[in-house]
GUZA-529464 format. One line per 10 residues: number of its first residue (from 1); their letters; for each residue y, x, z of N, C-alpha, C. Coordinates in pm, 1 decimal. Atoms other than C-alpha are relative to their C-alpha. Layout:
NUM) a) Y,X,Z,Y,X,Z,Y,X,Z ~ ...
! end
This chain:
1) mrevdeavrq) -120.0,83.0,0.0,0.0,0.0,0.0,126.0,87.1,0.0 ~ -116.7,-88.8,-1.7,234.2,288.5,79.2,24.7,58.7,-138.9 ~ -14.6,-56.2,134.2,164.4,441.0,-262.0,57.8,-103.3,-96.4 ~ -52.2,106.5,85.5,229.0,105.8,-431.4,148.9,-23.5,28.3 ~ -139.8,21.7,-39.2,552.1,56.8,-231.3,89.7,111.6,-53.9 ~ -76.5,-113.4,50.0,671.0,405.9,-326.6,18.2,-9.6,-150.8 ~ -7.3,14.8,145.3,593.1,340.1,-690.6,99.7,-108.3,-39.6 ~ -95.4,108.1,28.7,790.0,13.5,-680.7,142.9,49.0,15.8 ~ -134.9,-52.1,-22.3,1094.8,193.3,-533.7,42.6,94.8,-111.8 ~ -30.0,-91.5,110.3,1072.2,460.7,-802.6,33.4,-77.4,-126.8
11) deaanlavry) -28.3,82.7,117.0,1057.9,192.8,-1071.6,138.8,-65.9,10.9 ~ -130.8,62.3,-18.8,1362.0,16.3,-919.6,111.8,101.7,-21.4 ~ -100.9,-104.9,16.9,1556.2,343.0,-906.9,17.0,34.4,-147.1 ~ -7.0,-31.4,142.5,1468.1,415.7,-1268.1,72.1,-110.1,-75.7 ~ -66.5,112.2,66.5,1579.0,67.1,-1373.8,151.2,1.3,26.1 ~ -142.2,-7.2,-33.8,1909.0,106.3,-1187.7,69.0,110.1,-78.7 ~ -59.3,-112.1,74.1,1968.0,441.4,-1352.8,20.5,-36.8,-145.3 ~ -12.3,40.7,139.7,1902.4,290.0,-1693.9,113.5,-100.4,-17.0 ~ -98.8,106.4,12.9,2124.4,-12.2,-1628.3,142.4,48.3,29.7 ~ -133.9,-34.5,-47.1,2418.7,150.8,-1446.8,35.1,147.9,-13.1
21) gkpaiaaivl) -26.1,-143.9,6.3,2385.2,522.0,-1512.1,114.1,34.6,-93.9 ~ -103.8,-32.3,98.2,2599.4,536.2,-1827.0,138.6,-50.2,42.2 ~ -132.4,43.2,-46.5,2883.0,316.6,-1690.4,53.2,85.9,114.3 ~ -44.4,-81.7,-113.0,2890.5,523.3,-1370.1,49.3,135.3,-48.2 ~ -41.7,-130.4,54.0,2906.2,849.0,-1564.4,132.7,-13.8,-73.3 ~ -125.1,21.9,73.3,3177.7,703.6,-1786.7,116.9,-16.0,96.1 ~ -106.6,18.4,-98.9,3378.8,596.1,-1480.1,40.0,132.0,62.1 ~ -30.5,-131.0,-59.1,3351.2,943.7,-1329.4,79.3,85.4,-97.6 ~ -70.2,-78.5,101.4,3457.9,1105.8,-1655.6,144.2,-47.8,-15.3 ~ -134.4,54.7,12.2,3754.4,869.4,-1687.2,86.3,36.1,120.5
31) glgalggylw) -73.7,-34.5,-121.9,3853.9,932.1,-1324.9,44.0,144.9,-0.3 ~ -35.0,-141.8,6.6,3842.4,1308.3,-1372.5,107.7,25.1,-105.5 ~ -100.8,-14.5,104.7,4039.7,1273.6,-1696.0,137.6,-46.2,47.9 ~ -127.1,50.8,-51.7,4306.3,1062.9,-1522.5,60.4,96.9,101.1 ~ -48.4,-95.9,-98.0,4329.8,1311.2,-1235.7,56.7,124.3,-68.0 ~ -47.9,-116.1,74.0,4363.3,1601.2,-1477.7,131.8,-28.5,-70.3 ~ -123.6,37.7,68.2,4629.3,1414.1,-1674.1,117.1,-8.0,96.1 ~ -107.7,9.3,-98.5,4829.6,1340.9,-1358.9,45.2,138.1,45.5 ~ -35.5,-135.3,-44.1,4813.0,1702.3,-1242.2,80.4,73.2,-106.8 ~ -74.3,-63.7,108.9,4927.8,1820.4,-1583.8,141.4,-56.8,-8.7
41) wdhthkqkmg) -132.2,63.9,5.8,5214.2,1565.4,-1588.8,87.3,46.8,115.8 ~ -76.5,-40.7,-117.7,5318.8,1658.5,-1233.8,52.3,142.8,-16.0 ~ -40.3,-138.5,20.0,5326.9,2030.8,-1318.3,111.1,9.6,-105.1 ~ -99.6,-3.2,107.6,5518.2,1971.5,-1642.7,132.5,-59.3,45.5 ~ -121.7,66.1,-47.1,5765.0,1734.9,-1472.8,78.7,91.5,93.1 ~ -68.6,-90.3,-92.6,5841.8,1980.2,-1192.5,60.4,119.1,-74.7 ~ -52.2,-111.4,79.3,5881.8,2260.5,-1444.2,126.1,-42.9,-75.4 ~ -115.3,50.6,74.4,6119.8,2045.0,-1648.7,119.4,-20.6,92.2 ~ -108.7,20.7,-94.7,6322.4,1951.6,-1341.9,65.1,132.8,37.1 ~ -54.8,-132.3,-28.3,6360.3,2320.2,-1262.7,90.7,48.5,-112.4
51) ewgeqftmal) -81.2,-39.6,115.6,6490.3,2384.2,-1613.8,131.2,-78.3,-3.4 ~ -121.8,81.5,-2.8,6735.3,2093.2,-1586.1,95.6,50.5,107.4 ~ -85.2,-50.3,-107.2,6860.8,2229.4,-1255.2,71.7,128.3,-39.2 ~ -61.5,-125.3,45.3,6923.4,2571.7,-1407.5,111.1,-27.7,-101.8 ~ -100.5,32.0,101.5,7108.0,2421.6,-1705.5,123.9,-63.9,64.3 ~ -112.3,66.3,-66.8,7321.5,2205.4,-1475.3,84.1,102.5,75.9 ~ -72.4,-104.7,-73.2,7412.1,2507.5,-1260.8,83.8,84.2,-94.4 ~ -74.6,-77.9,99.7,7513.7,2702.9,-1571.0,121.3,-77.9,-50.4 ~ -112.9,82.8,44.1,7731.1,2410.4,-1682.7,108.7,-3.7,106.9 ~ -97.5,-1.6,-109.2,7898.5,2400.1,-1339.6,79.4,130.5,0.5
61) dkvergdlpa) -68.6,-130.1,6.6,7977.2,2770.4,-1371.4,106.6,-1.5,-109.4 ~ -97.0,7.4,111.0,8148.7,2699.3,-1704.6,119.4,-86.3,39.7 ~ -109.9,85.3,-46.4,8352.7,2418.7,-1544.2,91.8,79.3,93.2 ~ -79.2,-78.2,-94.9,8464.2,2651.2,-1263.7,83.4,106.0,-70.7 ~ -75.5,-100.6,76.3,8571.3,2908.9,-1522.0,107.0,-64.7,-87.8 ~ -97.6,69.8,82.3,8774.6,2641.3,-1700.4,-39.3,-12.2,-145.5 ~ 47.8,9.1,138.7,8563.7,2657.6,-2015.3,-60.5,-138.8,-21.3 ~ 46.3,139.3,4.8,8541.9,2278.3,-2049.7,-75.8,-34.7,-127.9 ~ 79.4,30.9,120.6,8427.6,2260.6,-2416.7,-142.4,52.5,9.2 ~ 133.9,-56.5,-14.5,8134.1,2492.5,-2342.0,-80.3,-76.6,104.0
71) adkalqplae) 68.2,77.7,-103.8,8052.9,2294.8,-2027.1,-50.7,-132.5,-55.9 ~ 40.3,128.3,58.7,8046.6,1966.6,-2219.2,-118.3,18.0,-94.8 ~ 109.7,-28.1,92.7,7821.5,2121.7,-2483.5,-130.1,24.2,75.4 ~ 119.8,-27.0,-80.0,7580.4,2239.5,-2211.8,-50.7,-125.4,70.7 ~ 37.9,120.5,-74.2,7583.1,1902.5,-2033.3,-54.7,-110.6,-89.6 ~ 40.9,109.6,88.4,7525.5,1681.3,-2337.9,-151.9,-15.3,-10.2 ~ 146.2,17.4,5.1,7148.8,1758.1,-2371.4,-56.6,-56.8,130.1 ~ 46.2,54.3,-127.4,7104.8,1684.9,-1999.9,31.1,-148.6,9.2 ~ -38.8,141.1,-4.3,7292.3,1357.1,-2031.5,-90.9,-85.9,-86.4 ~ 80.6,77.1,94.9,7068.5,1251.4,-2321.4,-149.6,4.4,30.6
81) nagpgtsaaa) 145.3,-19.2,-10.7,6725.4,1385.1,-2221.2,-53.6,15.4,141.6 ~ 48.1,-26.1,-135.9,6709.5,1455.2,-1847.0,-34.9,-130.8,70.9 ~ 32.8,117.1,-79.9,6591.7,1220.0,-1572.9,124.5,-77.8,39.3 ~ -114.6,87.1,-30.6,6814.1,934.5,-1446.5,105.4,66.2,88.0 ~ -96.5,-62.2,-89.8,6973.4,1132.0,-1162.0,77.4,112.2,-66.2 ~ -65.6,-113.2,67.1,7044.9,1446.7,-1362.4,89.3,-48.8,-113.3 ~ -78.6,54.6,110.6,7165.1,1244.0,-1660.3,130.7,-61.0,50.9 ~ -120.5,61.7,-56.5,7408.1,1045.6,-1442.5,97.6,105.9,49.0 ~ -87.1,-108.1,-49.1,7540.5,1361.1,-1275.7,67.3,73.0,-115.8 ~ -56.5,-68.4,116.8,7589.0,1524.1,-1615.9,111.9,-81.6,-63.5
91) nllrggaale) -104.0,83.5,61.1,7785.4,1228.3,-1751.0,122.7,-11.7,89.9 ~ -114.1,0.8,-90.8,8002.1,1214.3,-1438.2,82.3,127.1,-16.2 ~ -69.1,-128.0,17.6,8083.0,1581.0,-1483.4,70.1,5.1,-135.7 ~ -62.7,4.8,133.0,8150.1,1528.9,-1855.1,124.5,-88.8,1.7 ~ -115.6,87.8,-11.9,8383.3,1242.2,-1767.7,117.3,69.4,67.9 ~ -105.4,-74.0,-67.6,8575.5,1460.7,-1525.0,61.6,105.9,-89.7 ~ -49.9,-101.0,93.2,8602.9,1734.7,-1786.8,87.2,-64.8,-107.9 ~ -79.4,70.8,101.0,8729.6,1480.8,-2042.2,137.7,-36.4,55.3 ~ -128.5,30.1,-61.8,9001.8,1373.1,-1797.6,88.2,124.3,5.3 ~ -75.7,-124.5,-6.2,9104.9,1735.0,-1750.5,59.8,34.9,-136.7
101) kgqreqaskl) -48.7,-28.1,135.6,9143.3,1759.2,-2128.5,92.2,-109.1,-52.0 ~ -87.8,108.6,40.8,9350.6,1439.3,-2139.1,-67.4,-105.1,-85.2 ~ 74.5,96.2,82.5,9076.3,1240.4,-2313.0,-43.2,-118.6,86.9 ~ 24.7,108.6,-94.7,9103.8,929.8,-2095.7,-99.0,-103.2,-54.6 ~ 90.6,99.6,59.1,8924.7,694.8,-2336.9,-144.9,49.0,3.9 ~ 134.3,-57.7,-4.2,8626.1,928.6,-2363.4,-51.9,3.9,143.3 ~ 39.4,-4.9,-140.8,8621.1,974.0,-1985.3,-41.7,-138.4,48.5 ~ 31.3,136.6,-41.5,8626.4,597.5,-1931.4,-136.3,-44.0,-52.7 ~ 129.0,37.6,58.8,8330.3,550.0,-2167.6,-116.1,66.4,74.3 ~ 106.3,-71.6,-71.4,8126.2,814.4,-1986.6,-21.0,-59.0,139.3
111) faavagdssa) 12.6,60.2,-132.3,8201.4,665.0,-1644.5,-64.4,-138.7,-9.4 ~ 55.8,134.2,18.5,8120.8,315.1,-1773.4,-148.8,6.6,-30.4 ~ 142.2,-14.6,32.8,7788.0,438.8,-1911.2,-82.2,22.7,125.8 ~ 72.4,-24.3,-125.1,7684.1,566.7,-1568.7,1.3,-124.9,87.1 ~ -11.9,119.3,-84.1,7814.3,258.3,-1386.8,-93.8,-111.9,-46.1 ~ 84.4,107.0,53.5,7612.4,31.5,-1616.3,-145.6,36.3,-16.9 ~ 137.6,-45.3,16.5,7290.7,234.6,-1609.2,-81.6,-36.1,124.3 ~ 76.8,48.0,-115.5,7049.1,48.5,-1380.4,-101.7,102.5,49.3 ~ 97.8,-101.2,-42.7,6812.5,348.8,-1372.8,65.7,113.7,77.8 ~ -70.7,-106.0,-72.3,7081.0,578.0,-1226.7,2.6,-30.9,148.6
121) pkpfrdlati) -9.7,23.8,-145.0,7092.9,625.1,-847.3,127.4,-77.6,34.4 ~ -113.5,87.3,-33.8,7324.0,371.4,-682.4,125.8,77.8,40.4 ~ -122.7,-73.7,-33.1,7562.4,630.2,-528.3,72.9,50.6,-124.1 ~ -63.0,-45.5,123.7,7624.5,768.9,-878.6,66.5,-116.2,-72.4 ~ -57.2,116.6,67.3,7681.6,419.7,-1019.2,128.0,-46.0,69.8 ~ -119.2,40.2,-74.3,7926.9,335.5,-741.8,116.1,96.6,-25.1 ~ -104.0,-99.1,26.5,8117.0,661.1,-789.5,55.5,-16.0,-141.4 ~ -44.2,18.2,138.8,8128.7,602.8,-1166.2,89.4,-123.0,-12.9 ~ -83.3,121.2,3.1,8270.0,253.1,-1108.6,141.2,30.5,49.0 ~ -131.3,-34.1,-54.9,8551.0,390.9,-893.0,77.6,88.9,-96.8
131) rqvatdfdtm) -68.0,-92.1,90.8,8628.0,668.5,-1138.2,45.2,-70.7,-127.9 ~ -41.4,74.6,118.9,8633.9,429.1,-1433.0,123.6,-84.9,29.9 ~ -115.2,83.0,-36.6,8871.5,193.6,-1251.1,124.6,86.4,16.7 ~ -114.5,-88.5,-18.6,9096.5,483.6,-1149.9,53.5,50.0,-134.2 ~ -41.0,-48.5,132.3,9100.1,607.2,-1509.5,74.9,-107.6,-78.6 ~ -57.4,110.4,80.1,9184.6,264.7,-1658.2,94.2,-88.4,80.8 ~ -71.3,88.9,-92.5,9388.2,132.0,-1363.7,125.2,-60.8,-61.5 ~ -128.0,48.3,52.4,9719.2,102.2,-1549.1,-16.4,-105.7,-108.3 ~ 20.9,94.7,110.3,9569.3,-96.2,-1835.9,-102.0,-109.2,33.5 ~ 103.6,97.7,-35.6,9293.7,-288.6,-1657.1,62.2,-118.4,74.1
141) padqivtklk) -52.4,117.5,-71.6,9371.2,-646.4,-1545.9,-36.1,6.6,148.3 ~ 20.6,-6.7,-144.9,9407.0,-677.6,-1168.6,-125.2,-77.9,43.0 ~ 117.4,80.6,-36.2,9142.0,-950.9,-1153.3,-129.6,78.0,-24.1 ~ 118.7,-78.5,31.6,8889.4,-719.3,-1317.8,-18.7,113.6,101.1 ~ 7.9,-105.6,-101.1,8973.0,-439.4,-1073.5,-57.2,-55.8,129.4 ~ 48.6,62.2,-123.9,8916.2,-673.8,-779.5,-149.6,-28.5,-9.2 ~ 142.2,31.9,18.0,8581.1,-788.1,-920.8,-87.8,124.3,11.9 ~ 79.6,-121.8,1.2,8458.6,-431.3,-968.1,-3.5,68.6,137.0 ~ -11.4,-81.8,-120.5,8580.0,-282.1,-640.1,-25.7,-75.8,131.1 ~ 15.3,76.0,-124.1,8551.9,-563.8,-386.3,-134.7,24.9,69.4
151) plavpgnpwf) 128.3,-26.6,-68.2,8176.9,-503.7,-323.6,-5.8,138.8,66.1 ~ 2.5,-136.1,-55.3,8251.2,-134.1,-248.9,100.5,18.6,112.8 ~ -106.1,-15.1,-99.7,8563.9,-183.4,-34.8,-35.3,-75.2,127.5 ~ 50.5,64.0,-121.2,8368.4,-280.7,273.9,-15.1,106.8,108.2 ~ 15.4,-99.6,-106.8,8390.5,-96.9,609.6,-146.4,37.8,19.2 ~ 136.7,-49.3,-12.4,8082.8,119.7,651.8,-57.0,50.0,-130.9 ~ 42.5,-50.5,131.2,8040.2,173.1,278.1,56.1,139.6,-20.0 ~ -50.7,-136.5,19.1,8066.5,543.7,185.6,125.4,7.5,-86.2 ~ -114.9,-1.1,90.9,8325.8,453.4,-80.5,111.1,-92.3,46.6 ~ -96.9,97.0,-49.9,8530.1,222.5,142.5,144.1,46.6,-20.7
161) gsagellgia) -137.5,-49.3,10.1,8841.8,442.4,150.0,50.3,5.4,-142.3 ~ -43.1,-16.5,139.0,8857.2,528.7,-220.0,10.3,-134.1,-71.6 ~ -1.6,130.3,66.7,8766.2,180.9,-342.3,104.0,-91.9,62.9 ~ -92.7,88.7,-69.9,8976.0,8.4,-76.8,145.1,24.6,-37.0 ~ -138.6,-29.8,36.7,9298.3,189.3,-166.0,33.4,-59.7,-137.1 ~ -22.8,57.2,133.7,9265.4,92.6,-533.2,-0.8,-153.1,4.6 ~ 7.0,146.0,-11.2,9167.6,-262.0,-437.3,128.4,-54.7,61.2 ~ -123.2,45.2,-62.7,9472.4,-293.8,-210.9,115.8,-1.2,-97.6 ~ -107.2,-4.5,100.5,9704.7,-187.3,-493.2,-19.3,-111.2,-102.9 ~ 27.3,111.2,93.0,9530.9,-438.2,-721.2,43.1,-133.4,61.8
171) ylkqgkpela) -48.0,121.2,-67.6,9601.3,-709.3,-460.9,152.0,-11.4,-11.9 ~ -146.2,2.5,13.9,9968.0,-609.1,-473.7,38.9,-39.9,-141.7 ~ -27.5,38.7,137.8,9959.8,-640.3,-854.3,-20.9,-150.2,-18.8 ~ 25.1,144.2,7.3,9822.3,-992.0,-801.5,103.0,-80.0,79.1 ~ -95.7,69.2,-84.8,10106.9,-1070.1,-562.4,-62.2,-52.3,127.8 ~ 68.5,42.2,-121.9,9878.5,-1088.9,-257.2,12.7,106.9,110.0 ~ -18.3,-100.7,-105.1,10032.2,-859.5,7.3,-73.4,-35.0,129.2 ~ 70.9,40.4,-121.6,9862.5,-1065.2,279.6,-144.2,50.2,2.1 ~ 133.4,-59.4,7.5,9530.1,-921.2,154.9,7.9,152.7,-0.2 ~ -13.1,-145.0,12.4,9654.5,-570.5,81.0,30.3,65.4,134.6
181) gplfasisrd) -42.5,-61.1,-126.6,9820.2,-501.8,419.4,-114.1,24.0,97.2 ~ 111.6,-21.6,-93.0,9517.2,-558.2,644.6,-105.1,97.2,-53.7 ~ 96.9,-93.3,58.7,9295.8,-367.4,400.0,48.8,143.6,17.3 ~ -55.2,-134.3,-20.4,9527.5,-64.0,410.6,-12.0,41.1,147.5 ~ 8.2,-30.0,-143.0,9534.8,-85.6,790.2,-142.9,35.2,39.9 ~ 140.4,-26.8,-31.8,9155.9,-95.0,805.6,-41.3,138.6,-47.9 ~ 31.6,-134.0,52.0,9129.6,216.1,588.1,62.0,106.8,88.7 ~ -69.5,-99.8,-81.9,9384.8,398.0,804.1,-70.6,23.3,133.2 ~ 73.6,-14.5,-126.1,9160.1,339.4,1107.2,-141.7,53.9,-20.5 ~ 136.4,-45.9,30.5,8843.5,459.4,932.0,-11.2,150.9,25.7
191) keapeslrrr) 11.8,-141.0,-38.8,8747.2,787.7,1099.6,-72.9,83.4,-104.9 ~ 73.3,-72.2,103.4,8526.0,878.5,800.9,86.9,31.1,-122.2 ~ -87.9,-20.4,116.1,8814.5,863.7,553.0,77.7,131.0,15.6 ~ -82.3,-122.1,-7.2,9009.6,1181.8,464.7,133.2,-28.6,67.7 ~ -123.5,19.9,-75.8,9317.5,1230.6,681.0,116.7,-33.6,-91.8 ~ -109.6,29.1,93.0,9549.1,1230.7,379.4,-1.9,-146.7,-43.8 ~ 13.4,140.7,38.8,9414.1,889.9,272.6,38.5,-91.1,115.5 ~ -33.1,82.5,-117.2,9448.4,753.9,626.4,151.5,-5.9,20.5 ~ -146.0,-0.6,-15.0,9813.0,862.0,645.4,66.0,-86.7,-106.8 ~ -60.3,74.0,111.8,9889.7,714.5,304.7,-16.0,-150.9,19.2
201) trqlagmlgv) 23.3,143.9,-17.8,9731.6,376.7,377.9,70.6,-51.9,125.3 ~ -75.3,41.3,-118.9,9896.1,368.5,723.7,144.3,-30.7,-37.8 ~ -137.4,22.3,46.1,10234.6,400.2,555.1,10.3,-127.1,-84.4 ~ -0.6,120.2,83.6,10146.8,133.1,299.5,-12.4,-126.1,85.5 ~ 15.5,115.7,-88.9,10031.0,-102.9,573.1,130.1,-28.2,73.2 ~ -126.8,18.6,-70.1,10354.3,-43.6,764.9,106.5,-60.5,-89.0 ~ -97.0,55.6,94.7,10562.5,-116.9,454.7,-23.2,-148.6,-22.6 ~ 34.1,141.3,20.9,10379.8,-449.0,428.6,4.4,-79.0,130.5 ~ -17.4,70.4,-126.2,10451.1,-534.0,791.3,-125.5,-11.9,84.0 ~ 124.6,2.8,-77.3,10101.0,-463.0,926.7,-6.4,125.7,85.5
211) daiddpekav) 5.8,-113.4,-91.6,10073.2,-241.7,1235.5,-136.8,65.8,-11.1 ~ 126.9,-71.4,15.8,9807.5,19.9,1161.9,-13.9,112.1,100.4 ~ 4.4,-106.9,-100.2,9874.5,242.7,1464.8,-60.6,-56.4,127.2 ~ 67.5,46.2,-121.1,9630.7,192.9,1751.8,63.9,58.7,125.7 ~ -57.0,-68.9,-115.1,9799.1,443.8,1982.8,138.1,53.8,-39.2 ~ -133.3,-42.5,42.0,10179.1,464.0,1925.7,42.6,133.6,59.7 ~ -40.5,-125.5,-64.0,10232.5,746.3,2177.2,-66.2,120.0,-67.1 ~ 71.0,-108.5,66.8,9966.2,960.9,2011.2,58.1,23.3,-139.5 ~ -56.2,-13.7,133.4,10116.5,891.8,1668.0,133.9,73.2,5.1 ~ -128.7,-68.4,-14.2,10463.0,998.7,1786.7,-19.7,147.6,29.1
221) qeitekq) 28.6,-139.2,-33.2,10315.5,1314.8,1935.0,-44.3,78.4,-122.2 ~ 46.2,-66.7,122.2,10138.7,1399.1,1606.5,115.4,27.9,-94.3 ~ -114.7,-17.9,88.3,10461.8,1347.2,1409.2,89.2,112.0,51.2 ~ -84.2,-103.1,-61.2,10655.8,1563.3,1654.6,-58.5,138.3,-21.5 ~ 65.1,-129.0,18.1,10400.0,1843.2,1631.0,11.9,47.8,-144.8 ~ -9.7,-37.3,141.2,10413.0,1836.4,1251.2,142.2,42.8,-37.4 ~ -139.0,-36.0,27.6,10791.3,1854.7,1255.5,34.5,137.3,57.8
! end
């Protein structure tokens, strides 16, 4: 009986091997192929990112030297072919270089491209929005400025100061000083904002009749020390 039982198990094993052996081998081969493909992609991607980083650094060096045409030429391939983050950074830098050359229309287009690119990191898109508005501020309708900047001009947002100042001026263009004054005052109290921006918005708030000084004695002392 033991010999018969052993023979039955051997027959069952042989049948299983015949029925499922080829699919199992195929699955293993496919799995190994997928793993190999991923490892190759990962290595190639990291290598490419390293190359992009080197090219971006070289372009920055050209910007620092004031060679803006050469910098733009070096950044264009990155803007067109690199990953979302590198591409957005390259276009932001190209936009800044275009402004330096007085090419405001070209700069605006580059900033708008980053702002509208859903694959770009959000901080880059927000910065591009602010830079585009600042570039086109004189010709852009006030309502459009408010629409673009209002979501960014919120206390706690990293771009609160920069976006808020432009938004406040847009409110003034709309004839809404009652909205601009408190916004300027809020920026002037933001400890994360640059001191120059805080002073400027404090003055604007005061001109609009909004008290933006929390500690009058300290403010007088600071003015006296500066004098």
